[in-house]
MIDOSE-1310 file (N, C-alpha, C; in nm, 2 decimals, decimal comma, always signed):
residues 204
manp	+0,85/+3,36/+4,56/+0,84/+3,50/+4,51/+0,95/+3,59/+4,57; +1,01/+3,67/+4,49/+1,13/+3,75/+4,53/+1,07/+3,86/+4,62; +1,15/+3,90/+4,72/+1,11/+4,01/+4,82/+1,14/+4,14/+4,76; +1,05/+4,24/+4,79/+1,07/+4,38/+4,74/+1,19/+4,44/+4,82
hiie	+1,26/+4,53/+4,76/+1,37/+4,60/+4,83/+1,35/+4,75/+4,83; +1,40/+4,81/+4,94/+1,39/+4,95/+4,96/+1,51/+5,03/+4,91; +1,49/+5,13/+4,82/+1,60/+5,20/+4,77/+1,62/+5,33/+4,86; +1,73/+5,41/+4,83/+1,77/+5,51/+4,93/+1,66/+5,61/+4,96
dgsv	+1,58/+5,65/+4,86/+1,48/+5,76/+4,89/+1,36/+5,71/+4,97; +1,36/+5,58/+5,01/+1,25/+5,52/+5,09/+1,14/+5,46/+5,01; +1,15/+5,47/+4,87/+1,04/+5,40/+4,79/+1,07/+5,26/+4,78; +0,97/+5,18/+4,75/+0,98/+5,04/+4,74/+0,99/+5,00/+4,59
slpe	+1,09/+4,91/+4,56/+1,10/+4,86/+4,42/+1,05/+4,72/+4,42; +0,95/+4,69/+4,35/+0,89/+4,56/+4,34/+0,97/+4,48/+4,23; +0,98/+4,35/+4,25/+1,05/+4,26/+4,15/+0,97/+4,26/+4,03; +1,03/+4,25/+3,91/+0,96/+4,24/+3,79/+0,90/+4,10/+3,77
vqse	+0,77/+4,10/+3,74/+0,70/+3,97/+3,72/+0,70/+3,93/+3,58; +0,75/+3,81/+3,55/+0,75/+3,76/+3,42/+0,61/+3,71/+3,38; +0,56/+3,76/+3,27/+0,42/+3,72/+3,22/+0,43/+3,59/+3,15; +0,31/+3,53/+3,13/+0,31/+3,40/+3,06/+0,35/+3,42/+2,91
edev	+0,33/+3,54/+2,86/+0,36/+3,56/+2,72/+0,51/+3,56/+2,70; +0,59/+3,59/+2,81/+0,74/+3,58/+2,80/+0,80/+3,45/+2,82; +0,71/+3,35/+2,85/+0,77/+3,22/+2,89/+0,84/+3,15/+2,78; +0,79/+3,17/+2,66/+0,86/+3,11/+2,54/+0,95/+3,22/+2,48
egld	+1,08/+3,20/+2,48/+1,17/+3,31/+2,43/+1,14/+3,34/+2,29; +1,15/+3,47/+2,25/+1,14/+3,51/+2,11/+1,00/+3,54/+2,06; +0,90/+3,52/+2,14/+0,76/+3,55/+2,09/+0,73/+3,70/+2,11; +0,81/+3,78/+2,04/+0,79/+3,92/+2,04/+0,69/+3,96/+1,93
pakl	+0,58/+4,03/+1,97/+0,47/+4,07/+1,88/+0,53/+4,15/+1,76; +0,63/+4,22/+1,78/+0,69/+4,30/+1,67/+0,75/+4,21/+1,56; +0,78/+4,09/+1,59/+0,84/+4,00/+1,50/+0,74/+3,91/+1,43; +0,61/+3,93/+1,46/+0,51/+3,84/+1,40/+0,49/+3,86/+1,25
wtvs	+0,47/+3,99/+1,21/+0,44/+4,02/+1,07/+0,57/+4,05/+0,99; +0,63/+3,94/+0,95/+0,74/+3,94/+0,86/+0,70/+3,89/+0,72; +0,78/+3,92/+0,62/+0,75/+3,87/+0,48/+0,74/+3,72/+0,48; +0,83/+3,65/+0,55/+0,83/+3,51/+0,55/+0,70/+3,45/+0,62
nafs	+0,67/+3,51/+0,73/+0,55/+3,47/+0,80/+0,42/+3,50/+0,72; +0,42/+3,60/+0,64/+0,31/+3,63/+0,55/+0,29/+3,52/+0,45; +0,40/+3,47/+0,40/+0,39/+3,36/+0,30/+0,33/+3,23/+0,37; +0,37/+3,21/+0,50/+0,31/+3,10/+0,57/+0,16/+3,11/+0,59
alrv	+0,13/+3,24/+0,63/-0,02/+3,27/+0,65/-0,10/+3,25/+0,53; -0,03/+3,28/+0,41/-0,10/+3,26/+0,28/-0,16/+3,12/+0,26; -0,09/+3,02/+0,31/-0,13/+2,89/+0,30/-0,26/+2,86/+0,38; -0,27/+2,93/+0,49/-0,40/+2,92/+0,57/-0,51/+2,98/+0,49
vvva	-0,49/+3,09/+0,43/-0,60/+3,16/+0,36/-0,64/+3,08/+0,24; -0,55/+3,01/+0,17/-0,58/+2,93/+0,05/-0,65/+2,80/+0,08; -0,65/+2,75/+0,20/-0,71/+2,63/+0,24/-0,86/+2,62/+0,20; -0,94/+2,72/+0,24/-1,08/+2,73/+0,22/-1,12/+2,72/+0,08
ptly	-1,07/+2,80/-0,01/-1,10/+2,79/-0,15/-1,06/+2,65/-0,21; -0,95/+2,60/-0,17/-0,91/+2,47/-0,22/-1,01/+2,36/-0,18; -1,06/+2,36/-0,06/-1,16/+2,26/-0,02/-1,29/+2,29/-0,10; -1,32/+2,41/-0,12/-1,44/+2,44/-0,20/-1,44/+2,39/-0,34
yiwl	-1,33/+2,41/-0,41/-1,32/+2,36/-0,55/-1,31/+2,21/-0,55; -1,25/+2,15/-0,45/-1,25/+2,00/-0,45/-1,39/+1,95/-0,44; -1,47/+2,02/-0,35/-1,61/+1,98/-0,33/-1,69/+1,99/-0,45; -1,66/+2,10/-0,54/-1,74/+2,12/-0,66/-1,73/+2,02/-0,76
gpef	-1,62/+1,94/-0,76/-1,61/+1,83/-0,86/-1,49/+1,84/-0,96; -1,48/+1,74/-1,04/-1,37/+1,72/-1,13/-1,35/+1,84/-1,23; -1,46/+1,91/-1,27/-1,45/+2,02/-1,36/-1,37/+2,13/-1,31; -1,35/+2,14/-1,18/-1,27/+2,24/-1,12/-1,13/+2,20/-1,07
rwyv	-1,09/+2,08/-1,12/-0,96/+2,03/-1,07/-0,84/+2,12/-1,10; -0,85/+2,19/-1,21/-0,73/+2,28/-1,24/-0,73/+2,40/-1,15; -0,84/+2,44/-1,10/-0,84/+2,54/-0,99/-0,77/+2,49/-0,87; -0,80/+2,36/-0,84/-0,74/+2,30/-0,72/-0,59/+2,29/-0,75
fllv	-0,55/+2,25/-0,87/-0,41/+2,24/-0,90/-0,34/+2,37/-0,87; -0,39/+2,48/-0,92/-0,33/+2,61/-0,91/-0,32/+2,65/-0,76; -0,42/+2,62/-0,68/-0,42/+2,66/-0,54/-0,32/+2,58/-0,46; -0,31/+2,45/-0,50/-0,21/+2,36/-0,43/-0,07/+2,41/-0,47
mvmv	-0,05/+2,45/-0,59/+0,08/+2,51/-0,63/+0,11/+2,63/-0,55; +0,01/+2,72/-0,53/+0,04/+2,84/-0,45/+0,08/+2,80/-0,31; +0,02/+2,69/-0,25/+0,06/+2,65/-0,12/+0,20/+2,59/-0,12; +0,23/+2,51/-0,22/+0,36/+2,45/-0,23/+0,47/+2,56/-0,24
lsdi	+0,45/+2,66/-0,33/+0,54/+2,77/-0,35/+0,56/+2,85/-0,22; +0,45/+2,88/-0,15/+0,46/+2,95/-0,03/+0,54/+2,88/+0,08; +0,53/+2,74/+0,08/+0,60/+2,66/+0,17/+0,75/+2,67/+0,14; +0,78/+2,68/+0,01/+0,93/+2,69/-0,02/+0,98/+2,83/+0,01
ldga	+0,90/+2,93/-0,03/+0,95/+3,07/-0,01/+0,96/+3,11/+0,13; +0,87/+3,07/+0,22/+0,87/+3,12/+0,35/+1,00/+3,09/+0,42; +1,05/+2,96/+0,41/+1,17/+2,93/+0,47/+1,29/+2,99/+0,40; +1,29/+3,00/+0,27/+1,40/+3,06/+0,20/+1,41/+3,21/+0,23
lara	+1,30/+3,28/+0,24/+1,30/+3,42/+0,27/+1,34/+3,45/+0,41; +1,29/+3,36/+0,50/+1,33/+3,38/+0,64/+1,48/+3,37/+0,66; +1,55/+3,28/+0,59/+1,69/+3,27/+0,60/+1,76/+3,38/+0,53; +1,71/+3,42/+0,41/+1,78/+3,52/+0,33/+1,77/+3,66/+0,40
rnev	+1,65/+3,69/+0,46/+1,62/+3,82/+0,52/+1,65/+3,82/+0,67; +1,71/+3,71/+0,72/+1,74/+3,70/+0,87/+1,61/+3,72/+0,95; +1,50/+3,65/+0,90/+1,37/+3,66/+0,97/+1,33/+3,53/+1,04; +1,43/+3,45/+1,07/+1,39/+3,32/+1,14/+1,35/+3,36/+1,28
tewg	+1,22/+3,34/+1,31/+1,16/+3,38/+1,44/+1,09/+3,26/+1,50; +1,06/+3,28/+1,63/+0,98/+3,17/+1,70/+0,84/+3,17/+1,64; +0,79/+3,29/+1,60/+0,66/+3,29/+1,54/+0,65/+3,21/+1,41; +0,76/+3,22/+1,33/+0,77/+3,14/+1,21/+0,77/+2,99/+1,24
kiid	+0,83/+2,95/+1,35/+0,84/+2,81/+1,38/+0,70/+2,76/+1,42; +0,61/+2,85/+1,46/+0,47/+2,81/+1,49/+0,38/+2,82/+1,37; +0,38/+2,93/+1,30/+0,29/+2,95/+1,19/+0,32/+2,85/+1,07; +0,44/+2,83/+1,04/+0,47/+2,74/+0,93/+0,42/+2,60/+0,94
piad	+0,45/+2,53/+1,05/+0,40/+2,39/+1,06/+0,24/+2,39/+1,08; +0,19/+2,49/+1,15/+0,04/+2,49/+1,16/-0,02/+2,51/+1,03; +0,03/+2,59/+0,94/-0,02/+2,61/+0,81/-0,01/+2,48/+0,73; +0,10/+2,41/+0,74/+0,12/+2,28/+0,67/+0,01/+2,18/+0,72
klai	+0,00/+2,17/+0,85/-0,09/+2,07/+0,91/-0,24/+2,10/+0,88; -0,28/+2,23/+0,88/-0,41/+2,26/+0,85/-0,45/+2,23/+0,71; -0,36/+2,26/+0,62/-0,38/+2,24/+0,48/-0,39/+2,09/+0,45; -0,29/+2,01/+0,49/-0,29/+1,87/+0,46/-0,40/+1,79/+0,53
dtva	-0,42/+1,82/+0,66/-0,52/+1,74/+0,73/-0,66/+1,76/+0,68; -0,70/+1,89/+0,65/-0,83/+1,92/+0,61/-0,86/+1,86/+0,47; -0,76/+1,88/+0,38/-0,77/+1,83/+0,24/-0,78/+1,67/+0,25; -0,70/+1,61/+0,33/-0,70/+1,46/+0,34/-0,83/+1,41/+0,39
allv	-0,89/+1,48/+0,49/-1,02/+1,44/+0,54/-1,13/+1,45/+0,43; -1,13/+1,55/+0,35/-1,23/+1,57/+0,25/-1,21/+1,47/+0,13; -1,08/+1,44/+0,10/-1,05/+1,34/-0,01/-1,09/+1,20/+0,03; -1,09/+1,17/+0,16/-1,14/+1,04/+0,20/-1,29/+1,03/+0,17
vlkg	-1,36/+1,13/+0,19/-1,51/+1,13/+0,16/-1,54/+1,14/+0,01; -1,47/+1,22/-0,06/-1,50/+1,24/-0,20/-1,42/+1,17/-0,30; -1,30/+1,13/-0,27/-1,21/+1,07/-0,38/-1,15/+0,94/-0,34; -1,19/+0,88/-0,23/-1,14/+0,75/-0,20/-1,00/+0,74/-0,15
lpvw	-0,95/+0,85/-0,09/-0,82/+0,84/-0,03/-0,83/+0,74/+0,09; -0,73/+0,65/+0,10/-0,74/+0,55/+0,21/-0,76/+0,61/+0,34; -0,85/+0,56/+0,42/-0,88/+0,62/+0,55/-0,76/+0,61/+0,64; -0,68/+0,50/+0,63/-0,56/+0,49/+0,72/-0,46/+0,60/+0,69
vaaa	-0,45/+0,65/+0,57/-0,35/+0,75/+0,54/-0,39/+0,88/+0,61; -0,52/+0,92/+0,59/-0,57/+1,04/+0,66/-0,56/+1,03/+0,81; -0,60/+0,91/+0,86/-0,60/+0,89/+1,01/-0,46/+0,90/+1,06; -0,37/+0,84/+0,99/-0,23/+0,84/+1,03/-0,17/+0,98/+1,04
vigr	-0,19/+1,05/+0,93/-0,13/+1,19/+0,92/-0,19/+1,28/+1,02; -0,33/+1,27/+1,04/-0,39/+1,36/+1,13/-0,35/+1,32/+1,28; -0,35/+1,19/+1,30/-0,31/+1,15/+1,44/-0,17/+1,19/+1,47; -0,08/+1,17/+1,37/+0,06/+1,22/+1,39/+0,07/+1,37/+1,42
dili	-0,01/+1,44/+1,35/+0,00/+1,59/+1,36/-0,06/+1,63/+1,50; -0,16/+1,57/+1,55/-0,22/+1,60/+1,68/-0,11/+1,57/+1,79; -0,04/+1,45/+1,77/+0,06/+1,42/+1,87/+0,18/+1,52/+1,87; +0,21/+1,56/+1,74/+0,32/+1,66/+1,73/+0,29/+1,79/+1,79
vigg	+0,16/+1,84/+1,77/+0,12/+1,96/+1,83/+0,12/+1,95/+1,98; +0,07/+1,84/+2,04/+0,07/+1,83/+2,18/+0,21/+1,82/+2,24; +0,30/+1,74/+2,17/+0,44/+1,73/+2,21/+0,51/+1,86/+2,20; +0,48/+1,94/+2,09/+0,54/+2,07/+2,08/+0,51/+2,17/+2,19
vlma	+0,38/+2,17/+2,23/+0,33/+2,25/+2,34/+0,40/+2,22/+2,47; +0,41/+2,09/+2,49/+0,48/+2,04/+2,62/+0,62/+2,08/+2,62; +0,69/+2,06/+2,50/+0,83/+2,09/+2,49/+0,85/+2,24/+2,51; +0,77/+2,32/+2,45/+0,78/+2,47/+2,46/+0,77/+2,51/+2,61
srik	+0,68/+2,45/+2,68/+0,65/+2,48/+2,82/+0,77/+2,45/+2,91; +0,85/+2,35/+2,87/+0,96/+2,31/+2,95/+1,09/+2,37/+2,91; +1,12/+2,38/+2,78/+1,25/+2,43/+2,74/+1,24/+2,58/+2,69; +1,12/+2,64/+2,70/+1,10/+2,78/+2,67/+1,14/+2,81/+2,53
evps	+1,13/+2,72/+2,44/+1,16/+2,74/+2,30/+1,07/+2,66/+2,21; +1,03/+2,71/+2,10/+0,94/+2,64/+2,00/+1,03/+2,54/+1,92; +1,00/+2,41/+1,92/+1,08/+2,32/+1,84/+1,05/+2,34/+1,69; +1,16/+2,32/+1,62/+1,15/+2,34/+1,47/+1,11/+2,21/+1,40
snaw	+1,06/+2,23/+1,28/+1,03/+2,12/+1,20/+1,16/+2,05/+1,15; +1,16/+1,92/+1,13/+1,29/+1,86/+1,08/+1,27/+1,81/+0,94; +1,38/+1,75/+0,89/+1,38/+1,70/+0,75/+1,27/+1,60/+0,72; +1,25/+1,50/+0,82/+1,15/+1,40/+0,80/+1,01/+1,46/+0,79
gkat	+0,99/+1,56/+0,87/+0,86/+1,63/+0,86/+0,83/+1,70/+0,73; +0,94/+1,77/+0,68/+0,93/+1,84/+0,55/+0,91/+1,74/+0,44; +0,98/+1,63/+0,45/+0,97/+1,52/+0,34/+0,83/+1,47/+0,34; +0,77/+1,44/+0,46/+0,63/+1,40/+0,47/+0,54/+1,49/+0,41
tcvm	+0,56/+1,62/+0,44/+0,47/+1,73/+0,38/+0,47/+1,73/+0,23; +0,59/+1,71/+0,17/+0,61/+1,71/+0,03/+0,54/+1,59/-0,04; +0,56/+1,48/+0,02/+0,50/+1,35/-0,04/+0,35/+1,35/-0,02; +0,30/+1,40/+0,10/+0,16/+1,41/+0,12/+0,09/+1,50/+0,03
sall	+0,16/+1,62/+0,00/+0,11/+1,72/-0,09/+0,09/+1,65/-0,23; +0,19/+1,58/-0,28/+0,19/+1,51/-0,41/+0,08/+1,41/-0,41; +0,06/+1,33/-0,30/-0,04/+1,23/-0,29/-0,18/+1,29/-0,30; -0,20/+1,39/-0,22/-0,33/+1,45/-0,21/-0,37/+1,51/-0,35
ltya	-0,27/+1,57/-0,42/-0,29/+1,63/-0,55/-0,33/+1,52/-0,65; -0,27/+1,41/-0,64/-0,31/+1,30/-0,74/-0,45/+1,26/-0,72; -0,50/+1,25/-0,59/-0,64/+1,21/-0,57/-0,73/+1,33/-0,61; -0,69/+1,45/-0,58/-0,78/+1,56/-0,61/-0,79/+1,58/-0,77
mdyd	-0,68/+1,54/-0,84/-0,68/+1,55/-0,98/-0,73/+1,43/-1,05; -0,76/+1,32/-0,98/-0,80/+1,19/-1,03/-0,69/+1,13/-1,12; -0,57/+1,15/-1,08/-0,45/+1,10/-1,16/-0,40/+0,97/-1,09; -0,42/+0,86/-1,14/-0,40/+0,73/-1,07/-0,26/+0,68/-1,08
lpkp	-0,18/+0,71/-1,18/-0,06/+0,65/-1,21/+0,04/+0,65/-1,09; +0,06/+0,76/-1,02/+0,16/+0,77/-0,91/+0,11/+0,71/-0,78; -0,02/+0,68/-0,77/-0,07/+0,64/-0,64/-0,01/+0,51/-0,58; +0,02/+0,41/-0,66/+0,08/+0,29/-0,60/+0,22/+0,31/-0,53
vlvp	+0,29/+0,41/-0,58/+0,42/+0,45/-0,52/+0,40/+0,55/-0,41; +0,31/+0,65/-0,42/+0,30/+0,75/-0,32/+0,23/+0,71/-0,20; +0,13/+0,61/-0,21/+0,06/+0,57/-0,09/+0,15/+0,50/+0,01; +0,23/+0,40/-0,03/+0,32/+0,34/+0,07/+0,43/+0,43/+0,12
lagf	+0,48/+0,51/+0,02/+0,59/+0,61/+0,06/+0,53/+0,71/+0,17; +0,41/+0,75/+0,15/+0,35/+0,84/+0,25/+0,34/+0,77/+0,38; +0,30/+0,65/+0,38/+0,28/+0,57/+0,51/+0,42/+0,56/+0,58; +0,52/+0,53/+0,50/+0,65/+0,51/+0,56/+0,70/+0,65/+0,62
liaa	+0,68/+0,76/+0,55/+0,73/+0,89/+0,60/+0,65/+0,94/+0,72; +0,52/+0,91/+0,72/+0,44/+0,95/+0,83/+0,49/+0,88/+0,96; +0,52/+0,75/+0,95/+0,57/+0,67/+1,06/+0,71/+0,72/+1,10; +0,80/+0,74/+1,00/+0,94/+0,78/+1,03/+0,94/+0,92/+1,09
savs	+0,86/+1,01/+1,04/+0,86/+1,15/+1,10/+0,80/+1,15/+1,24; +0,70/+1,06/+1,27/+0,65/+1,06/+1,40/+0,76/+1,01/+1,50; +0,84/+0,91/+1,46/+0,95/+0,85/+1,54/+1,05/+0,96/+1,56; +1,09/+1,03/+1,45/+1,19/+1,13/+1,46/+1,16/+1,25/+1,55
yais	+1,03/+1,29/+1,55/+0,98/+1,39/+1,64/+0,98/+1,34/+1,79; +0,95/+1,22/+1,81/+0,95/+1,16/+1,94/+1,09/+1,16/+2,00; +1,19/+1,11/+1,91/+1,33/+1,11/+1,96/+1,38/+1,25/+1,98; +1,35/+1,35/+1,89/+1,39/+1,48/+1,91/+1,34/+1,54/+2,04
srks	+1,21/+1,51/+2,07/+1,15/+1,56/+2,19/+1,21/+1,51/+2,31; +1,25/+1,38/+2,31/+1,31/+1,32/+2,43/+1,45/+1,38/+2,45; +1,53/+1,41/+2,34/+1,66/+1,46/+2,35/+1,66/+1,61/+2,40; +1,55/+1,68/+2,36/+1,55/+1,82/+2,38/+1,49/+1,86/+2,52
tpea	+1,41/+1,77/+2,58/+1,35/+1,79/+2,70/+1,44/+1,75/+2,82; +1,46/+1,85/+2,91/+1,55/+1,81/+3,02/+1,48/+1,72/+3,11; +1,56/+1,64/+3,18/+1,51/+1,54/+3,27/+1,45/+1,61/+3,39; +1,33/+1,56/+3,44/+1,27/+1,62/+3,56/+1,36/+1,60/+3,68
């Protein structure tokens, strides 16, 4: 702990204490509510009605389709707007992947129960996401910066979204291609995040 120092008028100046909120650089509350982050948050809001309409059955599949399209468009727009409006923030690096993981993992779990999505696909993507979240927290605590999503992660999100939509819509034709492709990308993205984490984390 730094020692206090006495200034000329005899008063004591205490050292400034850094709070835990300041440990990760850029987590300024003023930068939380941006247009791009609002689009990311929209995906979180849409998750509940999407699950509800999947649960109601095939007659509501076009409602599911429209809601999934809203999530896909919000995923495209949040990144594009962040770059165009110079709104790339540490908050965005947190909200965007959390929105993706919440949407994909919850829908995948429900489709295992209702639509026959292979258990290993849901288990693999949920397990990967849990490890990524844990790894991201550990990295942020050491390098004081929130790690960004990478191209493998985004590709996995796109393919998983397409795969989940085919199961939700009972559309069988693309499944033989999308299931193994999703498995490959889940594994590849997990490896890429592990490598990125190892490179970014300073040696103890």
